[in-house]
C-alpha angles and dihedrals in degrees: 000000000000120000119230111252123208114236118258110254134189091209135021098212136003112272109147103041136178121183132184123080125166132180127186122190118211137167097280101033147307129301113213126190137172138175115255100213119113117190133201104210103308094337126093107247103174129007103192107037113148114226099190128099111197096203099173141321092294103033132066121167120203123197139205125172131039112023094215091055089052091050091050094048090047090052092049093048092049090051091047092049092048091050089048092052093047098041098044097036091215094306099114129353131206114268126223091263090055091055091046090052090047093050093048090056102047 
């Protein structure tokens, strides 16, 4: 019988939080925007914290929520993209769905 394992987390509770994310789809693409404020409880921690990860020409990830989770996901996506560029030598790159599947399994 297998024991239930708790998921691996980068943080145990939200401390440094940012909130608003908006996306609008139009004929020639998608417009993404986020706020840049990160709070620590009720105090302003950072005013100009980017929340976008430009993964490749087809994939942009946008984050809201715990800042440390965003930093960890950004690091993992950058490593994945670098591996993709080295391993495939430009032949075929991961698509947005591939990054979504990767993120849902880590």
